[in-house]
C-alpha positions in Angstrom: 99.9 110.3 92.9 102.8 109.9 95.1 101.7 106.8 97.0 99.5 105.4 94.2 102.7 105.1 92.2 104.5 103.3 95.1 106.3 106.3 96.3 107.3 106.3 100.0 105.5 107.5 102.8 108.0 110.5 103.3 107.6 112.0 99.9 104.5 111.8 100.6 103.6 113.7 103.6 106.3 116.0 102.6 104.7 116.9 99.7 101.2 117.1 101.3 102.6 119.9 103.8 104.4 122.2 101.1 101.2 122.2 98.7 99.8 123.4 102.0 102.6 125.8 102.7 102.5 127.5 99.8 98.5 127.9 100.4 97.8 131.9 101.8 95.0 129.8 103.4 96.7 127.6 105.6 98.6 128.8 109.3 102.3 127.5 107.8 104.3 129.2 105.0 102.8 131.7 102.5 99.6 132.5 105.0 101.5 132.4 108.8 100.3 134.5 111.3 102.5 136.9 112.7 104.6 137.0 115.6 104.4 140.3 118.0 106.9 141.9 116.0 105.3 141.8 113.0 106.9 138.8 111.5 107.0 135.7 110.7 109.2 132.6 112.5 107.6 129.1 111.4 108.5 125.5 112.3 108.3 122.7 110.8 109.3 119.0 111.9 109.3 115.3 109.9 109.8 111.5 111.2 110.3 108.5 109.4 108.8 105.1 111.3 110.7 102.5 109.4 114.2 104.8 110.7 112.9 106.4 114.0 115.0 109.1 112.2 113.7 112.7 112.9 114.5 116.4 111.6 113.3 120.0 112.3 113.2 123.7 112.0 112.1 126.3 114.6 112.1 130.1 114.2 112.8 130.2 110.1 112.2 133.5 108.7 113.9 132.9 105.1 112.8 129.4 104.4 109.3 129.3 102.0 109.1 125.2 102.6 110.1 124.5 105.8 109.2 120.9 106.0 111.2 120.5 102.8 114.2 121.7 105.3 113.3 119.8 108.3 113.6 116.7 105.8 117.3 117.9 105.1 117.9 118.5 108.8 117.5 114.5 109.1 118.7 113.4 106.4 121.9 115.7 106.0 123.2 116.7 109.3 123.5 114.8 112.8 121.1 116.8 114.3 117.1 116.4 114.8 116.5 120.0 115.7 117.7 124.0 113.8 116.5 127.0 115.0 116.5 130.9 113.6 118.8 132.0 111.6 121.8 129.3 111.9 118.4 127.1 110.5 117.9 129.8 107.4 121.6 129.3 106.9 121.6 125.8 106.6 118.7 125.7 104.0 120.2 128.1 101.4 123.3 126.4 102.0 121.0 123.5 101.0 120.0 125.3 97.9 116.4 125.8 98.9 114.2 128.4 97.9 115.0 131.6 100.3 112.6 134.6 100.2 112.2 138.1 102.2 110.1 137.6 105.5 107.7 139.6 103.2 106.5 137.0 101.7 104.8 135.3 104.2 102.8 138.4 104.6 98.8 138.3 104.3 96.6 141.1 104.9 94.0 138.5 106.9 96.9 137.7 109.2 98.1 141.5 110.1 94.5 142.2 110.7 94.2 139.0 113.0 97.4 139.7 114.8 96.5 143.8 115.3 93.2 142.8 116.8 95.3 140.1 119.6 97.6 143.1 120.4 94.5 145.4 120.8 93.1 142.7 123.2 96.4 142.0 124.5 96.7 138.4 123.8 98.5 135.7 122.1 95.5 133.7 119.8 95.3 130.0 118.3 94.1 130.4 114.8 91.2 128.2 115.3 88.9 127.4 118.1 86.7 128.5 120.3 87.5 128.1 123.6 89.4 130.6 125.8 92.9 129.5 126.7 94.8 131.3 129.8 98.3 130.1 131.0 98.3 132.7 133.2 96.2 135.7 134.5 95.6 139.4 132.1 97.1 142.2 133.6 94.3 144.3 134.3 95.9 147.7 135.7 97.6 148.8 132.3 95.6 148.9 129.2 96.6 146.5 126.2 99.8 147.3 124.5 102.3 145.0 122.4 105.1 146.3 125.2 102.8 144.7 128.3 105.1 141.5 128.9 103.3 138.0 128.7 99.8 138.1 127.4 97.4 135.7 127.8 96.6 133.2 125.3 92.9 133.1 124.5 90.7 132.5 121.7 87.9 135.5 122.3 86.6 136.5 118.6 83.5 136.4 117.6 81.9 133.6 115.7 82.7 135.4 112.1 86.4 135.7 113.1 86.4 131.9 114.1 84.9 130.7 111.2 87.0 132.6 108.8 89.9 131.4 110.4 89.3 127.6 110.6 92.7 127.2 108.4 95.5 126.4 111.0 98.7 124.5 111.3 99.4 121.5 108.7 100.1 118.2 109.0 100.6 114.8 106.8 100.6 111.3 108.1 100.9 108.5 105.6 100.8 104.5 105.2 102.7 103.5 101.9 102.7 100.2 99.9 105.5 99.0 102.2 103.6 99.2 105.3 105.9 102.6 106.5 105.1 105.6 108.3 106.0 108.8 107.5 104.5 112.4 109.6 105.4 116.3 109.2 104.0 119.1 110.4 104.4 122.6 109.6 102.8 125.9 111.5 103.5 129.4 111.7 103.1 129.4 115.1 100.0 131.4 117.6 99.3 134.8 116.4 101.6 137.2 118.7 104.0 135.2 120.0 106.3 136.7 121.6 110.6 136.3 122.5 111.2 133.6 119.6 108.5 131.1 121.1 108.8 127.7 119.5 105.9 125.3 119.4 105.4 121.5 119.6 105.1 121.0 116.0 109.0 120.9 115.7 109.2 118.8 118.8 109.4 115.4 118.0 107.5 113.5 120.3 105.2 116.8 121.0 103.7 117.7 117.8 105.1 114.8 115.7 106.2 111.1 115.6 105.8 108.3 113.8 107.3 104.5 114.5 105.8 101.3 112.6 105.4 99.4 115.4 102.5 101.6 115.8 101.2 105.1 114.5 102.1 108.1 112.8 101.0 111.2 113.9 100.2 115.1 113.8 98.7 117.3 116.0 97.2 120.6 115.5 95.9 123.2 119.0 97.9 124.9 121.8 101.5 123.5 121.4 102.1 124.3 124.6 99.7 121.5 125.9 101.7 118.9 123.7 104.6 119.9 124.7 103.7 119.1 128.3 101.9 116.1 127.7 104.1 115.0 125.1 100.9 113.6 123.1 102.1 112.5 119.6 104.2 110.1 120.9 101.8 109.3 124.2 99.6 107.9 121.3 102.2 105.6 120.4 103.1 104.9 124.6 99.7 104.0 124.7 99.4 101.4 121.6 102.6 99.8 122.4 102.7 99.4 126.0 99.0 98.8 126.6 98.3 96.6 123.3 95.6 99.1 122.0 94.9 99.5 118.6 94.9 103.2 117.0 91.3 104.2 117.3 91.4 102.6 120.9 94.5 104.6 121.7 93.2 107.9 120.1 90.0 108.1 122.5 92.3 107.8 124.8 95.1 110.0 124.6 92.2 113.0 123.9 90.0 111.9 126.8 93.4 112.1 128.9 94.3 115.8 126.9 90.2 116.8 127.6 91.1 116.3 130.9 93.6 119.1 131.4 91.9 122.8 131.7 92.5 125.0 128.7 93.6 122.3 126.2 92.0 122.7 122.5 93.2 120.8 119.6 93.7 117.0 118.4 95.3 115.3 116.0 95.4 112.7 112.5 96.8 109.7 112.5 97.5 106.6 111.0 98.7 102.9 111.4 100.3 100.2 109.3 97.2 99.3 108.0 96.1 101.9 106.9 93.6 102.8 109.7 93.0 106.8 110.3 91.8 108.6 112.9 91.0 111.9 113.8 90.6 113.4 117.3 89.5 116.4 118.1 87.6 118.6 120.5 
């Protein structure tokens, strides 16, 4: 409705993501996964392709709709990224709705983290591949106090099907040809030590530039951070004069060559061409 009435791409992506943040189905806002300490820490980011301005929040615990706060960071501060208690305080000062962390509780996500703790792993909220950044400790039994767990998906087919609703994102092109991207997530189940993923990092999980495209990623965030994937799509378009389909295919092929990678992205260019490459 926003786009059809001549609204901006930025208004559109924020509204779309906020709807999903309010739903318990997705790993964002109300349906966010649990951390290792059985709380919720949320990340979100937005970027305006016309101005190249961006805003993000990471590790917020009390902000009902992190995507709107990320936009406020972009529009009302000189900063790009606010994290943790400071980001929640900023949200409160900006008069956004503040909730108790228990608002984000869901029984399905609770059972998900308890199973992950039994296996001593950090897991994606969707997918099929096992992914390990370091060897899993073998000598001690699984424990929530056992140091860094492995990152993997050793779930049954039924569990994978039930948890296909993960990180949320939106990209848009408005009637003026302006692009915008927004991403929001609860991160990885059983994450520790204040981990922040790619969704809140401009260029990794969220990026927009009117000269090329708007991109929002989902999957194993550490890979997107290391390879700056969202920006890489735009760089491929700009530096090799590729169109969006060609650049999207090339970047996904590049990521697929990295052992353990799982994920993909949504993208749109100024001609309203849409790509949805996932492995």
